[in-house]
C-alpha positions as CSV (number, residue, x, y, z in Angstrom):
1,M,59.4,46.1,66.9
2,Y,60.2,42.0,66.8
3,R,63.5,41.1,68.3
4,V,65.6,38.1,68.4
5,L,67.1,37.2,71.7
6,V,69.8,34.7,72.1
7,S,71.0,32.9,75.4
8,K,74.0,31.1,75.0
9,R,74.1,29.9,78.3
10,E,70.4,28.2,78.0
11,G,70.6,27.2,74.5
12,R,67.7,29.3,74.0
13,I,66.4,31.7,71.4
14,L,63.2,34.0,71.6
15,V,61.2,35.9,69.0
16,T,59.3,38.4,70.8
17,G,57.5,41.9,70.1
18,K,56.9,42.3,73.7
19,E,58.9,45.4,75.2
20,R,59.1,43.8,78.7
21,D,61.2,41.0,77.5
22,L,64.0,43.7,76.7
23,R,64.9,42.8,80.8
24,L,66.2,39.5,79.4
25,V,69.3,41.6,78.3
26,E,70.0,42.3,82.0
27,E,69.8,38.7,82.9
28,G,72.7,37.8,79.9
29,W,70.7,37.5,76.8
30,D,71.9,39.2,73.5
31,V,69.7,41.1,71.2
32,V,71.0,39.7,68.0
33,F,68.3,40.9,65.3
34,E,65.2,43.5,65.2
35,S,62.7,43.9,62.5
36,F,59.2,45.4,62.0
37,D,58.1,42.1,60.5
38,W,57.5,39.3,62.5
39,D,58.0,36.8,59.5
40,E,61.4,38.2,59.1
41,A,62.3,38.0,62.8
42,F,61.2,34.4,63.0
43,D,63.1,33.1,59.8
44,F,66.1,34.7,61.1
45,A,65.8,32.9,64.3
46,M,65.1,29.8,62.7
47,D,68.1,30.1,60.2
48,M,70.4,30.8,62.9
49,A,69.3,27.9,65.1
50,E,71.2,24.7,65.5
51,E,70.9,23.0,68.8
52,E,69.3,25.9,70.8
53,I,65.5,25.8,71.4
54,V,63.5,28.5,69.3
55,E,60.4,30.2,71.3
56,W,58.1,32.5,70.4
57,Y,54.7,33.9,71.5
58,Y,51.8,32.2,69.8
59,D,49.5,35.3,69.9
60,E,52.2,37.4,67.9
61,A,52.2,34.9,65.2
62,V,48.5,34.5,65.2
63,K,47.7,38.2,65.6
64,K,50.6,39.2,62.7
65,K,48.8,36.4,60.2
66,F,45.0,37.7,61.2
67,V,45.8,41.3,60.5
68,T,47.5,40.6,57.3
69,G,44.8,38.5,56.0
70,L,42.2,41.0,56.7
71,S,40.7,43.3,53.7
72,V,39.1,46.6,53.9
73,A,36.2,47.3,51.7
74,T,36.2,50.8,49.9
């Protein structure tokens, strides 16, 4: 599950699939979107961003692209 978390106080948006980042909710961040698709979560974050900084984990983006590009021989 990928989530988009927002900190209005810090002017930051985080796209994350890491469960440990839910601890940010205790620090005042809000979960504003959830999806099983990384691209959908990333697009949501980019669409909502105005002056905020959008952050994401490079390894999640690369892993998603790599897995999507794999083919299975039958």
